[in-house]
Each structure stands twice: as structure tokens, then as C-alpha cells.
C-alpha angles and dihedrals in degrees: 000000000000115000129206115196111200129199109224114212111060093005110057100007134028099228101156098109095050091046092049094046090050094051091045088052089056092045093048093047091054096044097253128137118268131231132228108255092242090061091065092069088079094045102054130082105069103070134281097283091057091044091055092045092052091049094054121098111276093251091057100044093089092062103095092190096062099074091054091050092051097039097085092057091048092051092045092053099036092048091066097034105039095109101038097101102003121106139165115268114258112284096011097108091050092046093053091048092052093047089051091050089052092053096249113152118233136195139172123230113184137164089216111107113274099251092051093045093051093046094054094045092048092049099048103026107031094148099046110106098221111183089214138004109195129177134172119303138165092251095060134048117245124248132308081053110092092225094100092050092049091050091054092047090050090051095046099037090224120144121237091246089062095048135085132183120221119197147139102227142065087245090062093047092049090048090057091049092049090050094047096240134122122266138211119197120209120208100205095076138080097289109037092162090059093059090077089069092066127096089248132014128215120197093181140022087249091060090043090055091052091051095046095047092051101042 
């Protein structure tokens, strides 16, 4: 079986507005200045703790304890607002259905915390038979560590030569390199300039389909 491991945020689903609104909620509740939603594009990709840290005022970003203190409020708010503005990128739902029909295995590897990752996948892709949907957790290092890829490969029984990682950021591409698998960068996400670092680049879901069917 061939296996495609997808990043979630910025690759399958445009989640930036809900993420930004949730962080702004935390900032507002604690009396801190807010950010324009577009600014969050450069803050995401390394997990929620790092997202919160990057959103803090500069003078507070060195306090490693603050993200953990603010995290519960973020999770509480985001948990009930994570699909308000988010939506799959055009053509993604159809692409996943076609890959499934062709017998291609699929998985999700995200740095978003596990509960949030699972909630978004369940909401938008309830009929897609993912072999694994993994998010960030305390027991496993975040991407670009290859631990999440190895966990998916262990679950699926697929060899590295039959696996490819699809993502929108340099973190995703480096994860694939660290794991010794191929990578495809997509340019419609949060880090379009990072896609050029991948083994292959897809500027549309049509091109991504061509690459995935032929790999």
C-alpha cells in the first residue's frame, strides 16, 4: 500500500482565522494587545504553546511558563470554535475521496494538540478512512522530529519507500527529510515560500493529485 501523510493546518484545511481569533481571545482576556489575523500566518506551525509564545508581547516571550498558563483558556475557547471559519482548501475533499477510491492509504500528522487535530478531521472529513490521525502530545516530540512519522509507519505497516509527506511549511519538509521519506510542498498554505524546499511542489490540488497518483 502507498501511504500519503498530510499536514493539517495550511495543507488540508485553512484554519488560520479560527486559530487567530482563539489566540486573540486569550490575549484580550488577559489584557494584552491583539494581532491582525493575517499576522498569525507567520506564527503557526510549531504547536499551540509556541503559537501563544509568539503572540505575546516581545518583553514576555522569554517567559517559558506563560504559554502553559494561557494554554487551558486557548483550548477551552478553540475547542468550541475550531470550525467556525475554517474550511478545507478547494478540491481537497474530492482529492481525498479519489485517493481512497484508488486504495491509497492516508494519514494526518499535525503539531496541533491531539484533541484539536481529531476534532477538525472528524468535522470536515468524516468519511475519509485515515489509517492514523496524530497530533501533538507530551509523549512525542513535535515536527520536525520524525517521531510522528515513525509512529504512523508503525501503525500502518508501510515502508518508507512507499510513503510521502505533504505539507505547506519548512517544518513539514524537514520532518520528511528527518524521517527519510519523500516530500511534496503545497503553495496554497501558510508558508508558500517553503514549498520550494520539497522534493516536488504542487501549486494546485490538481497537480497534487497527479503527483500522488504517480508516486
